[in-house]
C-alpha positions as CSV (number, residue, x, y, z in Angstrom):
1,M,-65.8,85.0,3.9
2,P,-66.9,85.6,7.5
3,L,-68.3,82.6,9.3
4,V,-71.6,84.4,10.1
5,L,-72.2,85.0,6.3
6,I,-71.3,81.4,5.5
7,N,-73.7,80.1,8.1
8,F,-76.5,82.5,6.9
9,L,-76.1,81.3,3.3
10,R,-76.2,77.7,4.4
11,L,-79.3,78.3,6.4
12,L,-80.9,80.2,3.5
13,T,-80.2,77.4,1.0
14,T,-81.6,74.8,3.4
15,V,-84.7,76.8,4.2
16,L,-85.4,77.5,0.5
17,S,-84.9,73.8,-0.3
18,L,-87.3,72.8,2.4
19,L,-89.9,75.4,1.2
20,I,-89.7,74.0,-2.3
21,I,-90.2,70.5,-1.0
22,A,-93.2,71.8,1.1
23,R,-94.6,73.4,-2.1
24,V,-94.4,70.1,-4.0
25,V,-96.1,68.3,-1.1
26,L,-98.8,71.0,-0.8
27,S,-99.5,70.8,-4.5
28,W,-100.3,67.1,-4.2
29,A,-102.2,67.4,-0.9
30,A,-104.2,70.7,-1.4
31,P,-104.0,71.8,-5.0
32,S,-107.1,74.0,-4.8
33,G,-105.9,76.4,-2.1
34,G,-105.2,76.7,1.5
35,G,-104.5,79.2,4.2
36,G,-101.8,81.7,5.0
37,L,-99.1,79.1,5.3
38,V,-99.8,77.8,1.8
39,A,-99.8,81.3,0.4
40,F,-96.5,82.0,2.2
41,V,-94.8,78.9,0.7
42,Y,-96.0,79.8,-2.8
43,Q,-94.9,83.4,-2.5
44,A,-91.5,82.5,-1.1
45,T,-90.8,79.9,-3.8
46,E,-92.3,81.4,-6.9
47,P,-89.4,83.9,-7.6
48,I,-87.1,80.9,-7.7
49,L,-89.3,78.5,-9.7
50,A,-90.8,80.9,-12.2
51,P,-87.5,81.6,-14.2
52,I,-86.7,77.9,-14.3
53,R,-90.2,77.1,-15.5
54,R,-89.8,79.6,-18.3
55,L,-86.6,77.8,-19.5
56,L,-87.8,74.3,-19.2
57,P,-90.3,73.0,-21.8
58,P,-93.4,71.3,-20.4
59,T,-93.0,67.5,-20.2
60,G,-96.1,65.4,-19.9
61,G,-97.7,67.6,-17.2
62,L,-94.8,67.3,-14.8
63,D,-93.2,70.4,-13.4
64,W,-89.5,69.8,-13.2
65,S,-88.6,73.3,-11.8
66,P,-88.6,72.3,-8.1
67,F,-86.2,69.4,-8.9
68,V,-83.9,71.7,-10.9
69,A,-84.1,74.5,-8.2
70,I,-83.1,72.1,-5.4
71,L,-80.2,70.8,-7.5
72,L,-79.1,74.4,-8.3
73,L,-79.3,75.4,-4.6
74,G,-77.2,72.4,-3.6
75,L,-74.7,73.1,-6.3
76,L,-74.4,76.7,-5.4
77,S,-74.0,75.8,-1.7
78,R,-71.3,73.4,-2.5
79,I,-69.4,75.6,-4.8
80,L,-69.6,78.9,-3.0
81,L,-69.5,77.8,0.6
82,P,-66.4,76.0,2.0
83,A,-67.0,72.8,3.9
């Protein structure tokens, strides 16, 4: 795999993980809304989190999909991208 593609995929998984973490923090800090940045974070992460949310049963009001998504992104990064 070309080095440029490897670096791009590493950057993509890192940025997606950071956006998911930002979404979790934003949901605690400003759950009722926000500006354009909040909308961007939600729009960028929803395609990743929604399928996971459909598979996981709700547990006591906690959304485990961000945790699972970050684990899956890390696992994919380690499996597909050489060190």
